[in-house]
C-alpha positions in Angstrom: -0.3 -0.1 0.0 1.2 3.6 -1.1 1.5 5.8 2.0 0.5 9.4 2.4 4.1 10.2 2.4 5.2 8.0 -0.7 2.2 9.6 -2.8 3.7 13.2 -2.2 7.0 12.0 -2.8 5.8 10.6 -6.0 3.6 13.6 -7.0 6.2 16.3 -6.6 9.3 13.9 -8.1 8.6 15.6 -11.5 8.7 19.5 -10.3 10.0 22.0 -12.7 10.1 19.1 -15.4 6.8 19.5 -17.0 5.5 21.8 -19.9 4.3 25.2 -17.8 0.6 25.3 -18.2 -1.4 27.0 -15.4 -5.1 26.1 -14.9 -7.2 28.2 -12.5 -10.7 26.9 -11.8 -13.3 28.8 -9.5 -10.8 30.7 -7.7 -12.4 32.6 -4.7 -9.7 34.1 -1.6 -10.4 36.8 0.6 -9.6 38.6 4.0 -12.0 39.0 6.8 -14.8 41.6 5.6 -13.3 41.8 1.9 -13.6 39.1 -0.8 -10.3 40.0 -3.5 -11.3 37.4 -5.8 -14.6 36.3 -6.5 -14.5 32.8 -9.0 -11.4 33.4 -11.3 -11.3 30.6 -14.4 -8.3 30.5 -16.5 -6.2 28.4 -18.3 -3.0 29.2 -19.6 -0.8 27.5 -22.3 2.7 26.5 -21.8 5.1 29.1 -23.2 2.6 31.9 -23.4 3.4 35.3 -22.2 0.4 36.8 -20.5 -0.2 40.1 -18.9 -2.4 40.4 -15.9 -3.8 44.4 -15.7 -6.4 46.3 -13.6 -7.2 49.0 -10.9 -5.0 48.5 -7.7 -6.8 46.2 -5.2 -8.3 44.4 -8.1 -6.8 40.9 -7.3 -3.7 41.0 -9.4 -1.0 40.4 -7.1 -3.2 37.9 -5.0 -3.8 35.9 -7.9 0.1 35.7 -8.4 0.5 34.7 -4.7 -2.2 31.8 -5.1 -0.5 30.8 -8.4 2.9 30.1 -6.2 1.4 28.5 -3.5 2.4 31.5 -1.1 -1.8 32.2 -0.1 -4.5 28.8 -0.1 -7.5 29.6 -1.7 -11.0 30.0 0.1 -12.5 27.8 -3.1 -11.5 26.7 -6.1 -7.8 25.2 -7.0 -4.8 26.6 -8.9 -3.3 23.6 -11.2 0.0 23.4 -12.4 0.3 20.9 -15.1 -2.1 19.3 -13.5 -0.9 19.1 -9.9 -3.0 21.4 -7.3 -0.3 24.1 -5.8 -2.3 24.1 -2.6 -1.2 20.7 -1.9 2.6 20.7 -2.3 5.0 21.8 -0.1 6.1 25.3 -0.3 9.9 23.9 -1.6 8.1 21.5 -4.3 6.0 24.7 -5.3 9.1 26.7 -5.4 10.4 24.1 -8.0 7.4 24.6 -10.4 7.0 28.2 -10.7 9.2 31.4 -9.4 7.4 34.5 -8.2 9.2 38.1 -8.4 7.7 40.1 -5.9 7.4 43.9 -6.7 10.2 45.1 -4.7 12.4 44.0 -2.0 15.6 45.7 0.0 19.0 45.1 -0.8 20.5 42.7 2.2 23.9 44.8 3.3 26.7 43.1 2.3 25.3 40.8 0.0 27.1 40.4 -3.7 25.3 39.6 -6.6 26.5 36.3 -6.7 25.2 35.6 -3.3 21.9 36.8 -3.9 20.8 34.7 -7.4 22.3 31.9 -5.6 19.1 32.1 -3.1 17.4 31.1 -6.1 18.6 27.9 -5.7 17.3 26.8 -2.2 14.4 24.9 -3.5 16.5 22.3 -5.6 19.7 22.5 -3.3 18.2 22.2 0.2 20.2 23.9 3.1 23.0 21.7 3.2 23.5 22.4 -0.8 23.1 26.0 0.0 26.3 26.0 2.2 28.9 24.8 -0.6 30.4 27.3 -2.1 30.3 28.8 -5.8 28.2 28.6 -8.2 26.4 25.8 -10.1 25.5 26.0 -13.6 21.7 26.9 -13.4 22.9 29.9 -11.4 25.8 30.7 -13.7 23.5 30.6 -16.9 20.8 32.6 -15.0 23.3 35.4 -14.2 24.5 34.8 -18.2 21.0 35.1 -19.6 20.3 38.5 -17.5 23.5 39.7 -18.2 25.0 40.3 -15.3 27.5 38.0 -14.6 30.3 40.7 -14.7 28.8 41.9 -11.8 28.7 38.9 -9.5 31.4 40.3 -7.0 29.6 43.7 -6.8 27.5 44.3 -3.9 23.6 44.5 -4.4 23.2 48.1 -2.6 25.5 49.5 -4.8 23.6 48.6 -7.8 20.9 51.2 -9.5 17.4 50.5 -9.4 17.1 48.9 -12.9 20.6 46.9 -12.6 19.1 45.8 -9.0 15.8 44.6 -10.8 17.9 42.4 -13.1 19.9 40.7 -10.6 16.6 39.9 -9.2 15.2 38.4 -12.4 18.4 36.3 -12.5 17.3 34.9 -9.0 14.2 33.8 -10.2 15.2 32.2 -13.3 18.0 30.8 -11.2 14.9 28.4 -9.6 15.1 26.8 -13.0 11.3 26.8 -12.9 8.8 26.0 -16.3 6.6 29.3 -14.8 7.6 33.0 -14.3 5.3 34.8 -12.5 6.5 38.8 -12.3 4.5 41.6 -9.7 5.0 44.9 -11.4 8.6 44.3 -12.6 9.3 48.0 -14.2 7.8 49.8 -10.9 10.2 52.1 -9.5 12.1 52.3 -12.8 12.4 54.9 -15.2 11.4 54.5 -19.2 14.7 53.1 -20.6 15.2 50.5 -17.7 11.5 49.6 -17.9 12.1 48.7 -21.7 15.3 46.8 -20.6 13.7 44.5 -18.2 10.7 44.1 -20.3 12.7 43.1 -23.5 14.6 40.6 -21.7 11.9 38.9 -20.2 10.4 38.5 -23.6 13.7 37.1 -24.9 14.4 35.0 -21.9 10.5 33.5 -22.8 11.5 32.8 -26.2 14.8 31.1 -25.3 14.0 28.8 -22.2 10.1 28.4 -23.6 8.6 29.4 -20.4 5.4 30.6 -19.2 5.5 34.0 -18.2 2.4 36.0 -16.2 3.8 39.3 -15.3 1.1 42.2 -13.6 1.9 45.6 -15.3 0.1 49.0 -14.7 1.2 50.4 -18.0 -1.4 49.4 -20.7 0.9 50.3 -23.5 3.3 48.4 -22.7 1.2 45.3 -21.7 -0.5 45.5 -25.3 3.3 45.8 -26.8 5.0 42.8 -24.7 2.5 40.3 -23.8 0.6 37.4 -26.1 -2.5 38.0 -24.0 -4.2 40.5 -21.4 -5.9 39.4 -18.7 -8.0 42.2 -17.1 -9.7 41.8 -13.6 -11.8 44.0 -12.2 -13.7 44.0 -8.4 -12.0 40.2 -8.5 -13.3 38.9 -11.5 -12.0 38.7 -15.5 -13.5 41.0 -17.7 -11.8 40.6 -20.3 -9.5 38.2 -21.6 -7.2 38.1 -25.2 -4.9 38.8 -27.8 -3.8 42.6 -27.3 -5.3 43.6 -30.6 -8.8 41.9 -30.0 -9.3 42.9 -26.2 -7.4 46.8 -26.1 -10.7 48.7 -26.5 -12.0 51.9 -25.5 -14.5 49.9 -23.5 -11.5 47.9 -21.8 -10.0 51.2 -20.5 -13.3 52.3 -18.9 -14.3 48.9 -17.9 -10.8 47.6 -16.3 -9.0 50.8 -15.8 -11.6 53.5 -14.7 -10.6 56.1 -17.6 -11.6 57.6 -20.7 -9.5 57.4 -23.8 -8.9 56.0 -27.3 -6.9 53.5 -28.8 -4.7 53.4 -31.9 -2.3 50.7 -33.6 1.5 51.5 -33.7 2.4 52.2 -37.5 5.6 49.7 -37.1 4.8 47.1 -35.1 1.1 47.1 -35.3 0.1 46.5 -31.7 -2.6 48.6 -29.6 -1.3 52.2 -28.8 -3.6 53.9 -26.0 -4.5 57.7 -25.7 -6.0 58.1 -21.8 -7.9 61.2 -22.0 -9.3 61.6 -18.1 -10.4 59.3 -15.5 -14.2 58.6 -15.2 -15.8 60.3 -12.3 -17.7 57.0 -11.7 -16.1 54.0 -13.0 -18.4 51.3 -14.2 -19.4 48.6 -11.7 -18.7 45.1 -13.1 -21.3 42.6 -12.2 -20.2 39.2 -11.8 
């Protein structure tokens, strides 16, 4: 007879090796007195690059944290290549999905190499982390993001854009098939925003990973993502390719602004021209 421990070991044995598909079914989550997600259903194919957009408080970051196994849903499930993330241990979930949070303070005295190596904890464990030097995965992560030459520099001495690239390398060092990015361009100037997003697009293509990123800039979402999912009041109000869903109606329904939408003359992606905020944003019914 298979014990619970043996069954769990078998279920987790293939962590990080599957195709990166995500299925979200009937997902609900809330805090006392406040429901954040009110029934979200999504299916993301392996290798997709998806942008989550919507007003502050609509549930975007919460959805990422549920997908990473950092929160437990009140109802519904998140399946990573068929495995219910809520049934995985924290370390097992981290071998399947990496989450880059909005921001994190620099640890005084920590070098770029040391920070990137933190991403190897799920794979190497506490004893493995005691070994000196980089393994091949951490070295590749630094090289792929273009920070290998900074390996011995203190993280606190880097600019905001440089630090964000290092944190991206740390997430890549988890060596997962799913990468979740929570507002990866926050606090960055335009040049570094484009640099980070271009790097994400390149890495998705080179590694074949699934990327889900929360973005506040609808223009960036329309340009860089394959698919846009818009949330409002804890439910999905739009889902599709940028050219199909980025419309004046989306600007009103999901972002609370009146605006116009055109097309980039060279790339063809939607370009948004927000005019003014709606005085009373439309309430989306469930």
